[in-house]
C-alpha positions as CSV (number, residue, x, y, z in Angstrom):
1,M,70.7,85.2,96.5
2,T,74.3,85.4,95.2
3,D,75.9,83.2,92.3
4,I,77.7,80.8,94.8
5,A,74.1,80.1,96.9
6,Q,72.3,79.4,94.2
7,L,75.0,76.7,93.2
8,E,75.0,75.5,96.3
9,Q,71.4,75.4,96.4
10,L,70.8,73.6,93.0
11,K,73.3,70.9,94.7
12,Q,71.8,70.3,97.3
13,Q,67.8,69.8,96.2
14,P,66.7,66.5,95.2
15,P,66.2,66.4,91.5
16,S,63.0,67.0,90.8
17,I,61.1,64.7,88.2
18,L,57.4,64.9,86.4
19,C,56.1,61.6,85.4
20,L,53.3,61.8,82.7
21,D,51.1,58.3,82.2
22,D,46.7,57.7,81.7
23,E,47.4,54.3,83.9
24,A,47.8,54.8,87.6
25,N,49.7,51.4,87.9
26,V,52.6,52.7,85.6
27,L,52.5,56.1,87.9
28,K,53.0,54.1,91.1
29,S,55.6,51.5,89.8
30,L,57.6,54.9,88.9
31,V,57.0,56.7,91.7
32,R,57.9,53.4,94.2
33,L,61.2,53.5,91.7
34,L,62.2,56.7,91.8
35,R,62.1,57.1,95.2
36,Q,64.2,54.9,96.2
37,Y,67.0,57.3,94.8
38,K,66.0,60.3,96.6
39,F,64.1,61.8,93.5
40,D,61.2,64.7,94.5
41,V,58.4,62.6,92.0
42,S,55.4,64.7,90.5
43,V,52.5,62.7,88.9
44,S,49.7,63.4,86.6
45,T,47.5,61.6,84.4
46,S,46.8,64.1,81.8
47,G,48.8,66.0,79.3
48,Q,46.9,68.9,80.9
49,D,47.3,68.7,84.8
50,A,51.2,68.1,83.2
51,L,51.6,71.8,82.1
52,E,50.1,73.3,84.9
53,K,52.4,71.5,86.8
54,M,55.1,72.9,84.8
55,H,53.7,76.4,84.5
56,A,54.3,76.2,88.6
57,K,57.4,74.5,89.1
58,E,60.8,73.6,86.5
59,F,61.4,70.1,86.6
60,D,64.8,68.6,85.8
61,V,63.3,65.8,84.0
62,V,59.5,65.0,82.4
63,I,58.9,61.2,81.7
64,S,55.8,61.3,79.3
65,D,53.9,57.8,77.9
66,M,53.1,58.2,73.9
67,R,50.1,56.3,74.1
68,M,47.2,58.6,76.0
69,P,43.7,60.2,75.4
70,H,43.0,63.5,74.8
71,M,46.9,64.6,74.3
72,S,49.7,62.0,72.8
73,G,53.0,62.2,74.3
74,A,54.3,63.6,71.4
75,E,52.1,66.6,71.6
76,F,52.8,67.1,75.0
77,L,56.5,66.9,74.9
78,A,56.0,69.7,72.1
79,K,54.2,72.1,74.5
80,A,56.5,71.0,77.6
81,R,59.6,72.2,75.2
82,K,58.3,75.8,75.0
83,I,57.5,75.9,78.8
84,A,60.5,74.8,80.2
85,P,63.1,74.2,77.2
86,D,66.1,73.2,79.9
87,S,63.7,70.8,81.1
88,Q,65.0,67.0,79.9
89,R,62.2,65.1,78.1
90,I,62.1,61.0,78.1
91,L,59.8,59.6,76.1
92,L,57.7,56.1,77.0
93,T,56.7,53.8,75.0
94,G,55.3,50.3,74.9
95,F,54.7,50.1,70.8
96,S,57.4,49.5,68.3
97,D,56.0,52.6,66.6
98,L,58.7,54.3,64.1
99,E,56.6,57.2,63.2
100,S,55.3,57.9,66.6
101,T,59.0,57.8,68.1
102,I,60.2,60.5,65.0
103,S,57.3,62.7,65.5
104,A,58.2,62.5,69.4
105,V,61.7,63.5,68.6
106,N,60.9,66.3,65.9
107,E,57.8,68.0,67.8
108,G,59.0,67.0,71.3
109,G,62.5,67.4,70.9
110,I,62.9,64.5,73.4
111,H,66.2,63.3,75.0
112,A,66.1,59.6,75.1
113,Y,63.1,57.1,74.6
114,V,62.9,53.6,77.0
115,Q,60.7,51.2,75.7
116,K,58.1,49.3,78.0
117,P,58.6,47.4,79.7
118,W,61.4,49.1,81.3
119,Q,64.3,47.5,82.9
120,N,64.6,49.3,86.5
121,D,68.5,50.3,85.6
122,H,68.7,51.3,82.4
123,L,65.7,54.1,82.9
124,I,67.4,54.9,86.4
125,S,70.3,55.6,84.4
126,V,68.5,57.7,81.7
127,I,67.5,59.8,84.4
128,Q,70.2,60.4,86.0
129,S,71.9,61.6,82.6
130,G,69.5,63.6,82.2
131,V,69.4,65.4,85.6
132,E,73.3,66.0,85.2
133,K,72.8,67.9,81.3
134,F,70.0,69.9,83.3
135,R,71.9,70.9,85.9
136,L,75.3,71.3,84.3
137,K,73.2,73.9,81.8
138,K,71.4,75.3,85.3
139,Q,74.9,75.9,86.6
140,N,76.6,77.4,83.1
141,E,73.5,79.9,83.2
142,I,74.4,80.9,86.9
143,L,78.1,81.5,86.3
144,Q,77.4,83.1,82.7
145,F,75.4,85.6,84.5
146,H,78.0,85.9,87.0
147,V,80.4,87.0,84.5
148,N,78.2,88.8,82.6
149,Q,77.4,90.9,85.7
150,Q,81.1,91.0,86.8
151,N,81.8,92.8,82.3
152,L,78.7,95.3,83.2
153,Q,80.9,96.5,86.6
154,L,83.8,96.7,85.0
155,K,82.4,98.3,82.0
156,E,80.6,100.5,84.1
157,L,84.0,101.2,86.6
158,N,85.3,101.8,83.3
159,S,83.2,104.2,82.1
160,N,83.2,106.1,85.8
161,L,87.0,105.7,86.0
162,E,87.1,108.1,82.3
163,Q,85.1,110.5,83.9
164,L,87.0,110.5,87.3
165,V,89.7,110.6,85.2
166,D,89.3,113.4,83.2
167,K,87.8,115.7,86.2
168,R,90.2,115.1,89.1
169,T,93.3,115.6,86.6
170,K,92.1,118.6,84.8
171,Q,93.5,120.6,87.5
172,I,96.5,118.7,87.8
173,R,97.6,119.3,84.1
174,N,96.3,122.8,84.4
175,V,98.8,123.2,86.8
176,L,101.8,121.4,84.9
177,K,100.9,123.5,81.9
178,K,101.2,126.5,83.5
179,L,104.6,125.5,85.3
180,E,105.7,124.8,81.7
181,V,105.1,128.1,80.6
182,A,106.4,129.7,83.0
183,N,109.4,128.3,83.7
184,E,110.5,127.4,79.6
185,N,113.7,128.6,80.6
186,E,114.0,126.5,84.2
187,K,113.2,123.1,82.8
188,R,115.9,121.5,84.5
189,E,114.6,122.4,88.1
190,H,112.2,119.3,88.3
191,Q,112.2,119.3,92.1
192,S,109.3,122.6,92.4
193,T,107.3,120.3,90.1
194,V,107.5,117.3,92.2
195,E,106.9,119.1,95.4
196,L,103.8,120.6,94.1
197,L,101.8,117.0,92.7
198,Y,104.0,115.4,96.0
199,N,101.2,117.9,98.5
200,F,98.4,116.9,95.8
201,I,98.8,113.2,97.7
202,N,99.9,114.2,101.0
203,A,96.3,116.5,101.4
204,N,94.6,112.9,100.1
205,P,93.2,111.6,103.9
206,Y,93.9,108.1,102.1
207,L,97.5,108.2,100.7
208,D,100.5,108.1,103.1
209,G,102.4,110.7,102.5
210,K,104.8,109.3,104.7
211,I,105.8,106.2,102.9
212,A,106.2,108.1,99.2
213,E,108.8,110.2,101.3
214,S,110.5,106.8,102.7
215,I,110.2,104.9,99.4
216,A,112.2,108.1,97.3
217,G,115.1,107.9,99.9
218,T,115.0,104.4,99.4
219,C,115.1,105.0,95.4
220,T,117.8,107.7,96.3
221,Q,120.1,105.3,98.3
222,I,119.9,102.8,95.7
223,A,121.0,105.0,92.6
224,R,123.7,105.9,94.5
225,Y,125.3,102.3,94.8
226,L,124.6,101.7,91.3
227,N,126.7,104.3,90.7
228,V,124.7,105.7,88.1
229,S,125.0,109.6,86.9
230,Q,124.2,112.2,88.7
231,K,120.8,113.1,86.8
232,S,119.9,109.6,87.3
233,I,120.6,110.2,91.1
234,T,118.3,113.1,90.8
235,L,115.5,112.0,89.2
236,A,115.1,108.5,91.3
237,P,113.2,109.8,94.2
238,M,111.1,111.9,91.9
239,A,109.2,108.5,91.0
240,G,108.7,107.5,94.2
241,Y,107.3,110.6,95.5
242,L,105.0,110.7,92.7
243,A,104.5,106.9,92.3
244,Q,100.7,106.5,93.2
245,I,99.8,110.1,91.6
246,G,97.6,108.5,89.4
247,L,95.3,107.2,92.6
248,L,94.3,110.9,93.0
249,A,91.7,110.3,89.8
250,M,90.5,107.1,91.4
251,D,87.6,106.0,94.1
252,P,89.0,106.1,97.4
253,E,87.1,102.5,97.7
254,L,90.2,101.1,95.4
255,Y,92.8,102.5,97.9
256,N,91.9,103.2,101.7
257,K,92.3,99.1,102.0
258,P,94.6,96.6,100.9
259,I,94.9,95.0,97.6
260,N,93.9,91.4,99.0
261,K,90.5,92.9,100.2
262,L,89.8,93.8,96.9
263,N,87.7,91.9,94.3
264,E,88.8,90.7,91.4
265,V,87.3,94.2,89.4
266,Q,88.8,96.3,91.6
267,R,92.3,94.9,91.6
268,K,92.1,95.0,87.9
269,T,91.4,99.0,88.0
270,F,93.5,99.5,90.9
271,Y,96.6,98.2,88.7
272,T,96.0,101.0,85.9
273,H,96.9,103.9,88.1
274,P,100.6,104.3,86.8
275,S,98.9,104.2,83.2
276,I,97.0,107.1,85.1
277,S,99.7,108.5,86.3
278,Q,101.2,108.9,82.3
279,L,98.8,110.3,81.7
280,M,98.8,113.2,84.5
281,L,102.1,113.7,83.9
282,M,102.3,114.2,80.1
283,P,102.3,118.1,80.1
284,A,105.6,117.9,81.8
285,T,107.6,116.4,79.2
286,H,110.6,117.4,81.4
287,L,109.8,114.3,83.6
288,S,109.5,112.1,81.0
289,D,112.0,109.6,82.5
290,V,110.1,109.8,85.8
291,S,106.7,109.3,84.4
292,D,108.3,106.1,82.4
293,A,109.9,104.6,85.5
294,I,106.0,105.1,87.5
295,Y,104.2,103.6,84.1
296,H,106.5,100.5,84.3
297,Q,106.7,99.9,88.0
298,F,104.7,97.0,88.1
299,E,107.1,95.3,85.5
300,R,109.0,92.3,86.6
301,Y,112.6,91.5,86.1
302,N,111.1,87.6,84.1
303,G,109.0,89.4,82.2
304,Q,105.7,88.4,84.0
305,G,104.6,91.3,85.1
306,I,102.8,94.5,83.6
307,P,101.5,96.4,81.8
308,K,103.9,95.4,78.8
309,G,105.6,92.3,80.1
310,L,108.8,93.8,79.8
311,A,112.1,91.3,81.1
312,K,115.6,92.2,82.1
313,N,117.1,95.2,80.9
314,D,114.6,96.3,78.8
315,I,112.8,97.6,81.8
316,P,113.6,101.2,82.2
317,I,116.2,101.6,85.4
318,G,114.1,103.6,87.0
319,A,110.8,101.4,87.3
320,M,113.1,98.5,88.5
321,V,114.5,100.8,91.4
322,L,111.4,102.3,92.4
323,S,109.7,98.4,92.0
324,V,112.7,97.4,94.8
325,A,112.2,99.9,97.1
326,R,108.5,100.6,96.7
327,D,107.8,96.6,97.6
328,Y,110.9,97.3,100.2
329,W,108.6,99.3,102.0
330,E,105.3,97.9,101.7
331,H,107.5,94.2,103.1
332,Y,108.2,96.8,106.0
333,E,104.8,98.4,106.4
334,Q,103.3,94.7,106.7
335,S,105.7,93.4,109.2
336,D,104.8,92.6,112.5
337,P,104.7,96.3,114.3
338,L,105.9,94.6,117.4
339,L,108.7,94.0,116.2
340,T,112.1,96.3,116.7
341,T,112.7,98.9,113.6
342,K,115.7,97.1,112.8
343,M,114.2,93.5,112.7
344,R,111.3,95.3,110.5
345,H,114.0,96.3,107.9
346,E,115.8,93.1,108.1
347,V,112.7,91.2,107.1
348,A,112.2,93.8,104.1
349,L,115.2,93.4,103.1
350,N,114.8,89.3,103.0
351,N,111.8,89.8,101.4
352,I,113.5,91.4,98.5
353,K,116.5,89.1,98.4
354,L,114.0,86.3,97.6
355,G,112.6,88.0,94.8
356,S,116.1,88.7,93.5
357,G,116.6,87.7,90.0
358,S,112.7,86.9,89.3
359,L,111.2,90.0,90.2
360,Y,113.9,92.2,90.7
361,H,117.1,93.0,89.4
362,P,120.0,91.5,91.0
363,K,122.4,94.2,90.8
364,I,119.7,96.6,92.0
365,V,118.9,94.0,95.2
366,K,122.0,94.1,95.8
367,S,122.4,98.0,95.8
368,L,119.5,97.9,98.4
369,E,121.3,95.7,100.2
370,A,124.5,98.0,100.0
371,S,122.7,100.8,101.1
372,H,120.8,99.2,103.8
373,V,122.5,100.9,106.7
374,Q,121.3,104.2,105.3
375,L,117.7,102.7,105.5
376,M,117.4,102.4,109.0
377,A,119.0,105.3,110.2
378,S,119.0,108.6,108.9
379,D,122.3,109.7,107.2
380,T,123.9,112.4,110.0
381,S,127.3,112.1,109.3
382,I,127.8,115.2,106.8
383,G,128.6,118.2,109.0
384,S,126.2,119.2,112.3
385,I,122.8,119.1,113.2
386,K,121.2,122.4,114.2
387,V,117.5,123.1,115.1
388,I,117.0,126.8,114.1
389,C,113.9,128.6,113.7
390,A,113.3,130.4,109.9
391,Q,114.7,133.8,111.0
392,E,118.6,131.8,112.1
393,L,118.7,130.5,108.3
394,E,121.6,131.2,106.4
395,E,122.3,130.5,102.6
396,S,124.3,127.4,101.7
397,M,122.7,125.4,105.3
398,T,121.4,121.9,104.1
399,L,118.2,121.1,105.3
400,A,118.8,117.5,107.4
401,N,114.7,116.5,107.3
402,S,112.1,117.4,105.1
403,L,110.2,120.2,106.2
404,H,106.2,120.0,106.6
405,S,103.6,122.4,107.4
406,H,101.3,122.1,110.3
407,T,99.0,120.1,108.1
408,G,101.6,117.8,106.5
409,I,101.9,119.4,103.4
410,M,106.0,119.2,102.7
411,L,107.7,122.5,102.1
412,L,110.5,121.9,101.3
413,P,112.4,118.1,100.8
414,K,115.5,117.0,102.8
415,G,118.9,118.2,101.4
416,H,117.6,121.3,100.4
417,V,120.4,124.0,100.1
418,F,118.9,127.3,101.3
419,N,119.1,130.2,99.1
420,S,118.0,133.7,99.6
421,K,114.9,133.0,97.9
422,S,113.6,130.1,100.0
423,I,114.7,131.9,102.9
424,V,112.7,134.7,102.8
425,K,109.1,132.0,101.3
426,L,110.1,130.9,105.3
427,Q,110.6,133.8,107.1
428,Q,106.8,135.1,105.7
429,L,105.2,131.6,106.8
430,E,106.6,131.7,110.1
431,A,105.9,135.3,110.7
432,K,102.0,134.1,110.2
433,K,102.3,131.1,112.6
434,P,102.0,131.2,116.4
435,T,104.8,129.6,116.7
436,P,108.1,129.6,114.9
437,F,109.5,126.6,112.5
438,R,112.0,123.8,113.4
439,I,113.7,123.7,111.4
440,M,116.9,120.8,111.5
441,V,119.9,121.8,109.1
442,K,123.5,120.5,108.6
443,T,125.9,123.3,107.8
444,A,127.7,123.2,104.8
445,K,131.5,121.7,104.9
């Protein structure tokens, strides 16, 4: 039974009361009174019988007379306390016997006592108070159990996550290590490293490489309109391509459905993927700026983000650009698919503008707005577009659209300027294909 179901069942069932008295007339009076208030009443005329009932069922409140043959109320309540410590214990006494009452308090741990003859209103008030205390205890136990279970799940998930991270990042880190050693003299050529890691993402059936490509393109457009350095413009799309690399180390259950469909523990785990990305990219020291942008991609301009709660210009500019580009395409994907492409872009832009100054840096939002025309259509204004095969390639031709294999793996990114080495590799790949490549190129000016 779920925690919610247990709480609802506790709320719906009538309070159960056990009454113990050796006088039948007293029990009849109690039953008649308590049933008027919809209590579920059980009675016993002996302490032993009452204890047997308590072994079989837990009562909200137990009411006992003090003076009875064979077993006094103090003795009974002391034993009742061991059987059901949460049940509220009320003592009925017809004598002004201080010593007996003190004994009941010490041995039976009574919560209240009422003198005979009782006043109905007072007795009902004491019982209702006992029921409320009993049920609050039970609700607390149910909720505490729920919290403990969630903590255990989180601990287990974290343990499994560490194993997954270690296992699934080993191959990637080895690749990065080899690239570091093999390309020590070519550290500035970041693109080959990014393309390699992007292909890990694209090969995963639960991750959309095309969305990553769109985010990367938007990062580039924003960076250009921000009028930053050429190095920053070069690095901007790399963060977009690799923003999801950390998800490769996680269980697909965490990212093969919308975030709002995850439970609290799963959401917390999902948002650790930028930290995992940083761990994966650590060996590639020449990608440290890209790694920082990915790690801080969920920071917010107003300081309400994660993981560090950085605000305004304390957030790396690459992270702020990535955040806008990522959320732009998330709004685009979540918009009504029946709308035109242009309208979906406008919906995405309007959502980003709503977060200007709170979620996003206003200057970056303005740069997105300025580059919006380029987001709605491919830039084909430079040079002429031709569709050719690999055998027709010439040096200095520029790739108009990224080139993928038939399985979706990116071979070359949009904007690649062909040289002899890349032409030969493509021609070799094409020779193994049943049909030639269809390569969209722009001839250089």
